[in-house]
Structure formats: C-alpha cells, structure tokens
C-alpha positions as CSV (number, residue, x, y, z in Angstrom):
1,M,-21.2,14.5,-44.8
2,N,-18.0,14.3,-45.9
3,A,-15.3,16.6,-46.6
4,G,-15.9,17.2,-50.1
5,E,-20.1,17.8,-49.9
6,F,-19.1,20.2,-46.8
7,F,-16.6,22.2,-48.9
8,S,-18.7,22.0,-52.2
9,K,-21.5,23.5,-50.5
10,L,-19.5,26.4,-48.7
11,F,-18.0,27.6,-52.1
12,E,-21.3,27.3,-53.5
13,N,-22.4,30.2,-50.6
14,P,-19.9,32.9,-50.1
15,V,-21.6,34.3,-47.3
16,N,-21.6,30.9,-45.5
17,T,-17.7,30.5,-46.1
18,V,-17.0,34.0,-44.5
19,I,-19.6,33.0,-41.7
20,T,-17.4,29.8,-41.5
21,V,-14.1,31.6,-41.6
22,L,-14.5,34.3,-38.9
23,T,-16.0,31.2,-36.5
24,V,-13.2,29.6,-37.0
25,V,-11.1,32.7,-36.3
26,I,-12.9,33.8,-33.2
27,I,-13.0,30.6,-31.6
28,I,-8.8,30.1,-32.5
29,E,-8.5,33.4,-30.8
30,L,-10.7,32.8,-27.9
31,I,-8.5,29.0,-27.5
32,K,-5.3,31.2,-27.7
33,Y,-6.9,34.3,-24.9
34,F,-7.8,31.2,-22.1
35,S,-4.2,29.7,-22.8
36,N,-2.4,32.5,-22.4
37,R,-4.7,33.4,-19.1
38,K,-3.2,30.1,-17.2
C-alpha cells in the first residue's frame, strides 16, 4: 500500500483517523518517556 492509498483510506473514515493520530501520539510519548529515563 502506498502513501496516497493510505491517506485516502484514512480520510474516508474519520474514526480511523482519530485512532491513528492517538496511536502516533501515544508512541511518541512512550519514546520520550523512555528516553528521559536513561
């Protein structure tokens, strides 16, 4: 799947967009949290 297909699918379904954004935010926060623990 290329990026264009991915984004068109994302914007077809707002719920998926919200879930994807939340997932990305959580991953970034976890990375920051583990980086700060070192």
